[in-house]
C-alpha positions as CSV (number, residue, x, y, z in Angstrom):
1,M,7.9,-18.9,-7.2
2,K,5.6,-16.3,-5.8
3,P,2.0,-15.9,-7.1
4,D,1.0,-12.7,-8.8
5,V,-2.6,-12.8,-7.7
6,C,-4.3,-14.7,-4.9
7,L,-8.0,-15.3,-4.6
8,F,-9.3,-15.5,-1.0
9,D,-12.8,-16.1,0.4
10,I,-13.9,-14.4,3.6
11,R,-14.4,-17.8,5.3
12,M,-11.6,-20.2,4.8
13,P,-10.3,-23.1,7.0
14,R,-7.8,-22.1,9.7
15,L,-7.4,-18.5,8.6
16,D,-10.1,-16.2,7.3
17,G,-9.5,-14.3,4.1
18,L,-9.1,-10.9,5.8
19,E,-6.4,-12.3,8.2
20,A,-4.8,-14.2,5.3
21,T,-4.6,-10.9,3.3
22,R,-3.1,-9.0,6.2
23,T,-0.6,-11.8,6.9
24,L,0.4,-12.2,3.3
25,L,0.9,-8.5,2.7
26,A,2.5,-7.5,6.0
27,G,5.7,-5.7,5.3
28,A,5.4,-6.3,1.6
29,N,5.3,-2.5,0.9
30,G,3.5,-3.0,-2.4
31,T,5.8,-5.8,-3.6
32,G,3.5,-8.7,-2.5
33,P,1.0,-10.5,-4.6
34,R,-2.3,-8.8,-5.4
35,V,-5.3,-10.2,-3.5
36,V,-8.9,-10.4,-4.7
37,V,-11.5,-11.4,-2.1
38,V,-14.2,-13.5,-3.7
39,T,-17.1,-14.2,-1.4
40,T,-20.9,-14.6,-0.9
41,F,-20.9,-12.2,2.1
42,D,-22.0,-8.8,0.9
43,T,-21.5,-6.7,4.0
44,D,-19.8,-3.4,4.4
45,E,-17.8,-4.8,7.3
46,Y,-16.2,-7.4,5.0
47,V,-15.7,-5.0,2.1
48,Y,-13.9,-2.4,4.3
49,G,-12.0,-5.1,6.1
50,A,-10.7,-6.6,2.8
51,L,-9.8,-3.2,1.3
52,R,-8.1,-1.9,4.5
53,S,-6.2,-5.2,4.7
54,G,-4.7,-4.5,1.3
55,A,-6.9,-6.4,-1.1
56,T,-7.0,-4.8,-4.6
57,G,-10.4,-6.3,-5.4
58,F,-13.6,-7.5,-3.8
59,L,-16.0,-9.6,-5.9
60,L,-19.2,-11.3,-5.0
61,K,-19.4,-15.0,-6.1
62,D,-22.7,-14.3,-8.0
63,S,-20.9,-11.8,-10.2
64,G,-20.1,-14.6,-12.7
65,P,-17.0,-15.9,-14.4
66,T,-16.4,-13.0,-16.8
67,L,-16.1,-10.5,-13.9
68,L,-13.9,-12.9,-12.0
69,V,-11.5,-13.1,-15.0
70,E,-11.6,-9.3,-15.3
71,A,-10.8,-9.0,-11.5
72,V,-7.8,-11.3,-11.8
73,R,-6.5,-9.5,-14.9
74,A,-7.0,-6.1,-13.2
75,A,-5.2,-7.2,-10.1
76,A,-2.3,-8.7,-12.2
77,S,-1.9,-5.4,-14.0
78,G,-2.0,-3.3,-10.7
79,E,-5.5,-2.1,-11.1
80,S,-8.6,-2.8,-8.9
81,L,-12.0,-4.2,-9.5
82,V,-14.9,-4.2,-7.0
83,S,-18.3,-5.7,-7.7
84,P,-20.6,-3.1,-9.2
85,S,-23.3,-3.5,-6.5
86,V,-20.6,-3.1,-3.8
87,T,-19.1,-0.1,-5.5
88,V,-22.4,1.8,-5.5
89,R,-22.8,1.2,-1.8
90,L,-19.1,2.1,-1.1
91,L,-19.3,5.3,-3.0
92,E,-22.5,6.4,-1.2
93,R,-20.9,5.9,2.2
94,L,-17.6,7.5,1.2
95,S,-19.2,10.5,-0.4
96,E,-19.8,12.1,3.0
97,P,-16.6,14.1,3.7
98,V,-14.7,13.6,6.9
99,K,-15.1,16.5,9.3
100,D,-11.4,17.5,9.3
101,G,-10.7,16.4,5.7
102,S,-9.1,19.8,4.7
103,A,-6.0,19.3,6.8
104,A,-5.4,15.8,5.3
105,V,-5.9,17.1,1.8
106,R,-3.3,19.8,2.3
107,V,-0.7,17.1,2.6
108,L,-0.8,16.5,-1.2
109,T,0.3,18.8,-4.0
110,E,-2.3,20.1,-6.4
111,R,-1.1,17.7,-9.1
112,E,-1.2,14.8,-6.7
113,L,-4.8,15.7,-5.9
114,D,-5.6,15.7,-9.6
115,V,-4.1,12.2,-9.9
116,V,-5.9,11.0,-6.7
117,E,-9.3,12.3,-8.0
118,L,-8.9,10.4,-11.3
119,V,-7.9,7.2,-9.5
120,A,-11.0,7.6,-7.3
121,R,-13.0,7.9,-10.5
122,G,-11.6,4.5,-11.7
123,K,-9.2,5.8,-14.3
124,T,-6.2,3.7,-15.4
125,N,-2.6,5.1,-15.3
126,A,-2.8,5.5,-19.1
127,E,-6.1,7.4,-18.9
128,I,-4.8,9.6,-16.2
129,A,-1.7,10.4,-18.2
130,G,-3.9,11.3,-21.2
131,T,-6.2,13.5,-19.2
132,L,-3.4,15.4,-17.5
133,F,-1.1,15.5,-20.5
134,V,1.8,13.7,-18.7
135,S,3.6,10.4,-19.2
136,V,2.5,7.2,-17.5
137,S,5.7,7.1,-15.6
138,T,4.9,10.6,-14.2
139,V,1.5,9.3,-13.0
140,K,3.3,6.3,-11.3
141,T,5.7,8.8,-9.7
142,H,2.8,10.8,-8.3
143,L,1.0,7.7,-7.1
144,E,4.2,6.6,-5.2
145,A,4.4,10.0,-3.6
146,V,0.7,9.8,-2.6
147,R,1.2,6.3,-1.1
148,A,4.2,7.7,0.9
149,K,2.1,10.6,2.2
150,L,-1.1,8.8,2.9
151,P,-1.9,5.6,4.9
152,A,-2.6,3.8,1.6
153,R,-1.0,0.7,0.2
154,N,-2.7,0.5,-3.2
155,R,-5.1,2.3,-5.6
156,V,-8.2,1.1,-3.8
157,E,-7.1,2.7,-0.5
158,I,-6.1,5.9,-2.4
159,A,-9.6,6.0,-3.9
160,A,-11.3,5.3,-0.6
161,W,-9.2,8.1,1.0
162,A,-10.3,10.5,-1.8
163,W,-14.0,9.8,-1.3
164,E,-13.6,9.9,2.5
165,H,-11.9,13.3,2.4
166,G,-14.1,15.0,-0.2
167,V,-11.5,15.1,-3.0
168,V,-14.1,13.8,-5.4
169,G,-17.1,16.0,-5.8
């Protein structure tokens, strides 16, 4: 039986949480378990490393049990949760557009960009569907197309891409 959600720390015996995430999700193409990194190490290097490795969440241990439960539930349902203090820092850094972002943005259709922007704003599939007046399955179809066109394995990477490329204003 495969787990649905794994909790990893940055520092673990034998294999650190970042390498464990990469190893676990290598070749999974979105079918592997969701990973939430829970740690005391609040550094950009670890946050970016975890998210780029495929983690769907990043939580600081001082966030408390309620947020931990929410992070696990979010991961199990295919959503993401990042500690609020980390999110603020992440968005500040990502809000500076990449110099050649326009070429990358042209890869997506206008509707895919609409979906990507709403994902970057933290909306669920149901909320996106309601905002765009489409079905949840249509939103999922757009997200799969976006994942195929971008170097993104999950919603967190799609959101990071959107902020990096100035899709969210």
